[in-house]
N, C-alpha and C positions, 0 to 999 in steps of 0.2 A: 388644604384645610380639613378635608374629610379624613385624610390619613392621620393628621395630628390628633383629631378627635378620637379616632379608633385607638391610637396609642395611649391616650389618656384613659380611655375606658378600660383598656387591657391592664394598665398600671394599677388602676383603682381596684379591678377585680383581683389582681395578684395580691395587693395589700390586704384585701378582705379575706382572701383565701389563707394567707399567711397568719392573719390574726385568728381565724377560726382554728387553724392547725395549732397555733400557740396556746389558745384557750383550751383546746382539747387535751394537749399534752400536759398542761399545768393541772387540769382537772384530774387526769389519770394519775399523775404523780401525787397530788394532794390526797387522793382517796386510795392510794396504793393499788391502782388499777382495779378499782371497784370494790375493794374490801370494805372501805369506809361506808359504802352504801348499804351494806348488810346490817341486819339488827345486831347490836353489840359490835359495831365495826372496830372499836378500839381493842377489843379482845381478840378479834381475828387478826388484826395487824400485829399485836404482840405475839400471837401464836405463830404467825409467819416468821418473825425474827427468831423465835424459839426453835422452830423446825429447821430453819437454815443453819442455825448455830450447832444444833445436835448433829446434823448430817455433815457438817464441815469437818474436814480432816485436821484443820488447824483453827480451833475456835478463837484463839487470841487474835490472829490476823484478820479473821472474818469480822470479829466485833470491832476491831480498830478501823477496818474499812467502813463498816456501817456508821460508826461514830463520826469519822472524818467527812463522809459524804453527806450525812444528814445535817450535821452542824453547819456545813459549808453552804448547802443549797436550800435548806428548809426555809430560811428567812425570805429569800427571793420567791420561792414557790408559794409561800403563804401570802405574800404581798400581791403577787400577780393573779392568784386564784381567788382572792377574797371577793372580788366583784361577782364571781360565779355562785356565791353562796348567799344565804339570807341573813347571816349574822356574822359577828366578828370572831365567834368561837363555834364554828360549824361542827356538828357531830361527824359529818362525812370526812373532815380533815383529820387524818390519823397519823401524820408524820410525827406529831408530838409523842404519840404512843411508841412509835418506832424508836425515837431517840431515848425515851425513858426506859423501855425494855432493854435496849442495847446497853445502855449505861449500867443498869442493874445487873445484867449478866456479866458485863465486863468487870465490875467491882467484885462480884462473888467468885468469878473464875480466876481473877488475879490473886485474891486471897487464898483460895484453895490450891492454886499452883505454887504459891510461895511457901505456904506452911504444910500443905499436903498431909499424907498419913492418916486421913480420915477413913476409918474402917467401920462400915455399918454392917450389922448382922442381917444381911439381906440375901435372897437367893442369888445364885451365880449369874442368872440371866438378866439381872438388873444392873446396869452400869451406874456407878456412883456419880459420875459426871452428869449423866442424864437426870438423875434424881435431884442433884443440886440445881440444874437448870430449870427443871419442872417446878421445884419448890420456889425458886425465884420468880417464875412466871405467876404462880398462884398468889404469892405475897404481893407482888407488884400490882396485880389486878385488884386485889382487895384494897390497897391504898388508893389506887387511881379511881376506882368506882365509888368508894365510901367518902372520899375527899376529907378524910379525918385530919384534924389538927392543921399543921402548916400547909399540907397539900390543898385543903379547902381555902385557907387564907390567901394563898397565892392565886388560886383559881378565881376567887371573888374577894378582893381586898376589903369590901364593905362588911364582910363577916369576921374580919380579923380583929383581935383585941388591940387596944390603943398602943401598947408597947411594941407589938409586931408592926403596926402601921408606921411607926417612927423608924423602925429598922428598914422596912421594905417600902419606903415611900415611892420609889421609882415604878412599882408595879401598877400604880393607878394611871400612869402616863402612857402605858403601852399595852395594847391588846395582845400583841405577840408575846410579851413577857408573861402575861397571865396564861396564855394558851400553852406555852412551852414550859413555863416555870413549875407548874403543878406536877407535871410528869417527871421533871428532873428531881423535884423534892421527893416524889413517890419512889424514884429509883434509889435515892440516897437512903431513905428510910428502909427500903427493902434490903439494901446491902447491909445495913446495921442489924436488922432482924435476922437475916439468914446467916450472917457471920456469927452472931451471938449463938444461934442454934449450933453451928459448926463448932464453935469454941467449947460449948457445953459438952457436945459429943466427944470432943478431943480429950477433955479432962475426965469424963465419966468412963469412957471405954479403956 
């Protein structure tokens, strides 16, 4: 009888330990290993994606890998880590910025790779690709921080005009859609702005 009680105690301790380990891992992933806890965590997370992409030998594959992993696992990480935060849209959760920044870089990189030939009158030590990526980073952060237009409407559907609410009625039903959707919209708008700049340079030069 005593042996059975000891076994039950051990099993309970093991379950508790595994839960603690699971919570710890979910928290680390949700905050991108602590970056989300820093002031301006979303900017640091975006900068992390930027640096990894610039240092990568093959940006296309790197960005595709990021997109696949984040879109696949972020919903589960968000759901499991939510009890560890005090709100449904915690500032510490930065995987949405990772998705948005990755998508923005992928859009710009794909466009520049397809059309190419963008020649900027810059010093030789500045790599054009790095300039494109850094410009994308700046524009994405502007959209994500300012929450201008559709970015803000997705983040907080109550601020959206009536016509937008009719189009995006599903956003009110899911906190995750609001959390992730504004960064995706910021990425799309970033792609439009940066591509417009590139197109202008292509015609002018």
